[in-house]
C-alpha angles and dihedrals in degrees: 000000000000121000134170129220137166090005092300124117123192133192123190127200128181111238101173136026122183114189139138132231119257120257099255128109100237100036097113134057136173117214134202086248087073094248129122117212120194139166115255114183104301095342139072114236124205115213127191106204097190120089118319088037105203142149097240102178142023116199115207120193105111121088097208140027117319109235103181141015126184134175113229106236122221124223094244132040094280117130117256119261099181139047137179128226131192127201148186087250089082094253142098123209130209112215125199132193115257110179109302094344140050129244133197108252100171134022113204107213128171109088120113094213142032115309105232103179139017135178134175139194139182113243137175122236126218091278092052097252115140117239135171124248120198127187122195128184125200142185086250086082095250137112116208122201115206130191132202114198122216114282094019134102103200124080121222125206108246100174142005120209109207114209099188107220094342125107125221106228100184140351140189140191132223135168115231100238099220104049102017092239116153117236123198122200118198125186113209132193088255085082093249137109114231118206120208128187130188115253124169092347096310134090114242127190110242104170146003120216116210133184109098116105097204137035115307109233105180141030127184132171131211131178112217126215092266093057097255120134120232119200118196117199126183127194146187086253085079092245131117118208125199117205123193120210113194134175116244119221117216095254090044090055090053091050091047091057091050094049096047092112094058121102104257142130109292112259127196124205132210132174130225127199119200138165115234121177090347094307126111111234126185123204133186125215132190126210124201137167107259100185146335115226120206121182108109126087098204142031114323103217101173141032123178132177120225108257119258117266120227124205103185104306094337115104123205125184112205112219093231126128130190122205128188123200143182088243086084095253141104120206128202109210127199134167117253113257091224106040102017090231113144110248138178107261101176138001125199134174130077140296113226114334129117099293115113100207138279127288097192147354135197138186123237114246092263095039094240094113136042124201126198134180123207144205092278092051093251122142123231121194131187130188122208110234119170092340091308125108112227124191119247138193117276138172123259145154149170120324094204136050112299110227106180144008134193134187119216114246095266095042093242095132143002127229121205130188128200150177086260084080096244138108115213131198118216120196140168112260112214103193117184092223094054126084094216133019123249137194123257140164103266102176144004102215097179132033105178142179095231133058107266114228109177144013137193130187114233098184139335095299105016133077143173125224134192125202139174089298134081094252131092112210125207121207132193126197113251126226096256091056093049092052093047091043089057091049096048101039104024091233117151109244098166092102091051091053093046093052090058122066105254095223092053099047110109117230092215142311141258135191116236118228111280089005134124101198125087105235117212116245119202126202091257091051102050096076095044092049092054090048093051092050091066092062100057120038097164090112128025109247126184113215124196120253118187113246133204104208129195093169134030111291123265121243092264091054092045091055097047114018108036101061119128119225117251110241103182146003120214119207123189111098124094097211141029116313111250110166137031135178133170130212112249090247091053094235099109129049120193121202139177135183139206111288142177094180133049092242090065096038094073121123117235121212115206130198105231093206101051094019090225127136112264097188146320119245114209122195113111132072099203138034116316104232099192141006124201129181116207116251092257092042096238094118137042118202125197132184126192150191087254087077094247139105130215130203122206124190132198104234094201129055089211107115091209090065105061097172123135132200129198111255101168140008140165128239136188092284099044100034115100091203121087097187138043114310106230104183148000140197141188125230115243093259094046091236094117140024130202130217126194130192148187087257087077092248133127122194133185115218130192147147114289126214094208111130115234124228126222090257093060110103119222110272131206086231091061105192093339126102146146110301098184141048113264109269113213120197129191095258142022111296112229104168139027139177139164128226119257091238136039124251121254091262090058092255128135117246110225126183126198130199117207135207089248090060099250123125126219127200118207136173121219132183130188089214091072098033094122094058129076090245097065087114117056123184113229108167142359123206112206124217090265091054096038124016138309098215129048115310107235102188142004124195131170117223112254115253129211112221130164104199139015089255088064089057091059095041093052105088100174131075129180119220124195120202136178132193148181087260087082094250138121117200135186116202130190112228107204121195106211119216 
């Protein structure tokens, strides 16, 4: 939402979204329109896999985790314009294309529990008008069938199928080709598939298919070129069953009754009555087990048919099936050309490694690509080239709340840390074959055993991280990363390599079995480590193998070959690390941990050369929530759960003496905030700092020039005080940052992240701080543009400028944000002329 204030107009566009797919089997689908939709936390993300491969939209309407998304296929080769999503919030939503985006046109409410699965299909009624049928299944043991009539947007519940105490695990629609009657298949926890057909306006169960020995997790229909229907069902019993549904002609039914004593595959028969052109027509169908496919060693959670191929008006259904399993493999099945027996044609995935299996897999519209999503929410894509499936670049992201982000000093890359126990490095890929560069995950420096809470950059290629442990860990980029980083981004890393002694630069890193530390691997060690691993397979170990990359690494490479070696461990805190900050010169690291007493709430300053404790700064009584050094490094600011802030200053300009003393702080009487202070930020000139709190307030503080009188009592604020009116926003403020340059009207650009996930942009100027208009709203990012859960951190990308004139000429900023919705986003902030 664009606003203008103080003669400045801003526009914000999202340029990068990093997010993972939810851990449900049917949470991803690939449409003929070339788009992939998938559930990401509470939102539905739209992903364009073709170059440039980007997540270009996040649709936020659900209030809880999205369990299922499905494009609604059209009868012909036309691209889809609608899809359905189901969520833990007890609703399903019908989405419709509106220009370049999608909007929610109907919310399906009525279930008493989480909606686990939804599917929809276009059908024709007795008068020939096309209407939409939607089926939703819930943990309340019901299946609801909804109908949208022609010319309407809303869907109305036409029938509820009560399952007693049984749960519907998956369902699928198909239209019987001969009489246009919709058929609904539902797999229940009684290990059977129940078939329902529409008769006289209601859906009636006509048959139950049995054979699986464990829960059935996926159903998918296909209509072959002869008009028969094939139903693929996969189960936790590791088997895939193919069922063939065929229409029986009258003479065929007579012959079937005569030959019932012959030895043959058991066939089951059901009848369907429909009204076509005002006449009642009855049809008989037979169902038989076509084949049982065995090839997986673990649960098979997904089966998908390759989409039909259209050549003009001629439709051809390839007999090709894709299955995804928790055994870490996907299998492409096809019938043998000679015998017709279904055989395994191709198998992709991984053997061993850190992946925990696949939840789902889908074909691209033309069948040339397959896409899978795994237990960690990562996407895996393969392209068929000369009958061989080759891995390709995909998007990805964290699968847990993202707690902190940090740019390196030159803004070349961004590091994010999360509750998924990983740190991820995001960089801008400048491929020669692409018109414009795009952001990707380029490395995963840390894969830990604890939830990571904070991160701080020490220098260009070194960072510190703190997790739910008492240890701070220091990481240094290895040689293999630097070389690949130069190839992918074009950044000059020769100086970084020269600064390090060549013989002591690690080639990469690996994690020992049952270990938490990234062990450095040198070029002479990598071969011996892989040789040693063959002799002892008691525990699965991932050893580093140097990579030469020309494109961003695949998920398998990210897990195994992009780790950074751990250089140092810092011990000193008594509880879990919660906040980190580094001096601009990289010589001092400040850290704080969780605390319920003042003795544990102290801030420790570390010397980053000797890694010894310089001093402990005591001021707060509860957990320090954020630490921020000023841009010149003269001040250290801390904010805390105790609703106060503290300001520490370095009394000497000598860089060798990095000791700080408290010069000002707030207490219960002087603090403007009445609730926990979540975050703080310095203005670009270090004259002011901003604090934000759960009480929905933001305040600018700074040194005042007012002369004190003899009657004035000494104050904890010293000569500091509030320099702005108190800005109140609609929700708790959880993050704040200021732009690296001033606006054209000499105002500071300040951005606020809220608990609701939205982001506000404001301008503030000290020249008007006595008026009510010192704060001016410039832009508002909605939940779809920003986040839909609390924003944890905001940070503008550093800019390199030579003169003050360059500050004014530069009209574009880049803002990185992270949230509890598992996503990291980079937005371009454009200052319009």
